[in-house]
C-alpha positions in Angstrom: 0.0 0.0 0.0 1.1 3.5 -0.8 0.3 6.5 1.3 -0.4 10.2 1.3 1.5 11.9 4.2 0.2 15.2 5.6 2.8 16.8 7.8 2.9 20.0 9.8 4.2 21.6 13.0 1.4 21.5 15.5 -1.2 24.2 15.4 -0.4 25.1 11.8 -3.7 24.1 10.1 -3.2 20.4 9.3 -6.7 19.5 10.6 -8.2 22.1 8.3 -6.1 20.8 5.3 -6.8 17.2 6.1 -10.6 17.8 6.0 -10.1 19.5 2.6 -8.0 16.6 1.3 -10.5 14.1 2.6 -13.3 15.9 0.9 -11.4 15.8 -2.4 -10.6 12.1 -2.0 -14.2 11.3 -1.4 -15.4 13.2 -4.5 -16.9 16.0 -2.5 -19.0 13.9 -0.2 -20.3 15.8 2.8 -18.6 14.1 5.7 -18.1 14.6 9.5 -14.9 15.4 11.3 -14.8 12.1 13.1 -15.1 10.2 9.8 -12.1 12.1 8.5 -10.1 11.3 11.6 -11.0 7.6 11.3 -10.3 7.2 7.6 -7.3 9.6 7.4 -5.7 9.0 10.8 -2.7 10.0 12.8 0.4 8.0 12.0 0.2 5.0 14.3 0.2 1.3 13.1 -3.2 0.7 14.9 -4.8 3.7 13.3 -3.4 2.9 9.8 -4.9 -0.6 10.0 -8.3 1.1 10.0 -7.5 3.7 7.3 -9.7 4.0 4.2 -8.3 3.2 0.8 -8.8 5.9 -1.8 -8.2 5.9 -5.6 -6.3 8.7 -7.3 -7.1 9.9 -10.8 -4.1 8.0 -11.9 -5.6 4.8 -10.7 -3.2 4.4 -7.8 -4.7 3.1 -4.5 -3.6 5.1 -1.5 -4.3 5.6 2.2 -3.7 8.9 4.1 -2.0 9.7 7.4 -1.3 12.9 9.4 1.9 13.4 11.2 3.7 16.1 13.3 7.2 14.6 13.2 9.8 17.1 12.1 11.2 14.9 9.3 9.8 12.3 6.9 8.9 9.1 8.6 10.2 6.1 6.5 9.0 3.2 8.6 6.6 2.5 11.4 7.3 -0.3 13.9 9.9 -1.7 11.5 7.6 -1.7 8.5 8.5 0.4 5.5 6.1 3.3 5.0 5.8 3.7 1.2 4.6 7.3 1.0 3.7 8.4 -2.6 3.1 12.1 -1.9 3.9 14.3 1.0 2.0 17.5 1.9 3.3 20.1 4.3 1.5 23.1 5.7 3.5 25.9 7.3 2.2 28.8 9.4 3.6 32.0 10.7 5.4 31.1 14.0 3.8 33.8 16.0 0.3 32.6 15.1 1.5 29.0 15.8 2.7 30.2 19.2 -0.6 31.9 20.2 -2.7 29.0 19.0 -0.5 26.6 20.9 -0.8 28.7 24.1 -4.6 28.6 23.7 -4.5 24.9 23.1 -2.4 24.1 26.2 -4.6 26.3 28.4 -7.8 24.4 27.7 -6.2 20.9 27.4 -5.2 19.1 30.5 -1.7 17.7 31.1 0.5 20.7 30.1 0.9 22.7 33.3 3.5 20.5 34.8 5.9 21.3 32.0 6.1 25.0 32.9 7.1 27.0 35.9 4.6 29.8 35.3 0.8 29.1 35.4 -0.8 28.4 32.0 -3.5 31.1 32.1 -5.6 32.2 29.2 -3.9 34.1 26.4 -5.6 37.3 27.5 -4.5 36.8 31.1 -0.9 36.1 30.1 -0.8 39.2 27.9 -2.3 41.3 30.7 0.2 40.2 33.4 3.2 40.2 31.1 4.1 36.6 31.5 3.4 35.9 27.9 6.9 37.1 27.2 8.4 34.1 29.1 6.6 31.6 26.9 7.2 33.7 23.7 10.9 34.0 24.4 11.1 30.2 25.0 9.3 29.5 21.7 11.3 31.9 19.6 14.7 30.9 21.0 14.1 27.1 20.8 11.3 26.8 18.2 9.2 24.7 20.5 6.9 24.7 23.6 6.0 21.1 24.2 9.3 19.5 25.3 7.7 16.1 25.9 7.1 15.6 22.2 10.7 15.6 20.9 9.8 14.2 17.5 8.0 17.5 16.7 11.4 19.3 16.8 11.9 23.0 16.4 9.7 25.2 14.2 12.8 26.8 12.7 14.6 23.6 11.7 11.4 21.8 10.7 10.3 24.6 8.4 13.7 24.8 6.8 13.8 21.0 6.3 10.4 20.9 4.5 11.1 23.9 2.4 14.3 22.3 1.1 12.8 18.9 0.6 9.9 20.5 -1.5 12.5 22.2 -3.7 14.3 19.0 -4.3 11.4 16.5 -4.7 8.4 16.9 -7.0 6.2 14.6 -4.8 6.4 17.0 -1.9 3.9 19.8 -1.8 4.6 22.7 0.5 1.9 25.3 1.2 1.4 28.1 3.7 -1.6 28.6 6.0 -1.7 32.2 5.1 -2.0 31.5 1.4 -4.8 29.0 2.1 -6.7 31.8 3.9 -6.2 34.5 1.3 -6.2 32.6 -2.0 -7.5 29.1 -1.3 -8.2 27.8 -4.8 -4.8 28.7 -6.3 -3.1 27.4 -3.2 -4.9 24.1 -3.4 -4.3 23.6 -7.1 -1.1 21.4 -6.7 -3.1 19.2 -4.3 -6.1 19.1 -6.5 -3.8 18.0 -9.4 -2.9 15.0 -7.4 -6.2 14.1 -5.6 -8.6 15.2 -8.3 -11.7 17.3 -8.4 -13.1 20.0 -10.7 -13.8 23.6 -9.7 -17.3 22.8 -8.5 -16.1 19.9 -6.3 -13.3 22.1 -4.8 -15.6 24.9 -4.1 -18.2 22.6 -2.5 -15.5 20.9 -0.4 -14.1 24.2 0.8 -17.5 25.5 1.8 -18.4 22.3 3.7 -15.0 22.3 5.5 -15.5 25.9 6.4 -18.7 24.9 8.2 -16.9 22.0 9.9 -14.1 24.2 11.2 -16.0 27.2 12.4 -14.2 28.9 15.3 -15.2 27.3 18.6 -12.9 29.3 20.9 -10.9 26.1 21.6 -9.5 23.7 19.0 -10.5 26.0 16.1 -9.7 29.2 17.9 -9.4 32.1 15.5 -8.7 30.3 12.2 -7.2 33.3 10.5 -3.8 34.7 9.7 -2.2 37.5 11.8 -3.8 36.7 15.2 -0.5 37.6 16.8 -1.1 41.3 16.0 -4.0 41.3 18.4 -1.6 40.5 21.3 1.8 42.1 20.5 2.2 45.8 20.5 4.6 47.7 18.2 7.5 47.7 20.7 7.3 43.9 21.0 7.0 43.4 17.3 10.0 45.7 16.7 12.1 43.7 19.2 11.1 40.4 17.5 11.9 41.8 14.1 15.3 43.0 15.3 16.2 39.6 16.8 14.4 37.2 14.4 13.6 39.2 11.3 16.3 37.6 9.2 15.5 34.0 10.0 11.8 34.7 9.5 12.5 36.2 6.1 14.6 33.2 5.1 11.5 31.1 5.7 9.1 33.4 3.9 7.7 35.3 6.8 7.7 38.9 7.9 6.2 41.1 10.6 
């Protein structure tokens, strides 16, 4: 069996993109989020055993998986993972950061990894302790030290950008482009998975309803959220310290 591998740094829009890809693979069928998670699962051997088989326009049979590992996974529990196409979605690191902070606040199990209390984003900004978390993330590229396979946002983004430049079966897209120009951004994926313009538009509209902001998992679902929380002085400092490496990865402030 060959696979479609959807990779991303956490909180970068992979669940949104997975729903879109699932809609294309099912020919525009109106589906539910749990069906997508079951049929296009996270990369574990147990979940892959239940994955659905899809047929590409080329006639190839494939299954899909979603993964947050920093590099390509070539085997799972000793078995070769024959991935036909790779898809990577990247997001501005400051938006990743604030989405991650929101996620860790409402999900249990994260507080013991930090010295300071994991308050809401608004409370952290108000009392100033957001800078502790932000400095940690910008300097190391990570927040969740328990999940080492995720790696650093900096090195992971560079890795996937370079891999996409070298290999035609790796599709690299940006969350911001999917927000601002979805159909052009999705075209390389549509070319592989299939679907005419009507199907793509119907899938996008349906997924838009499935991922309406809920204040939790789908928090803001837009680009530039960091501007709501960082003032000009903070942004100027970040630009001075990290402007160059951000630009190298296609991002600005």
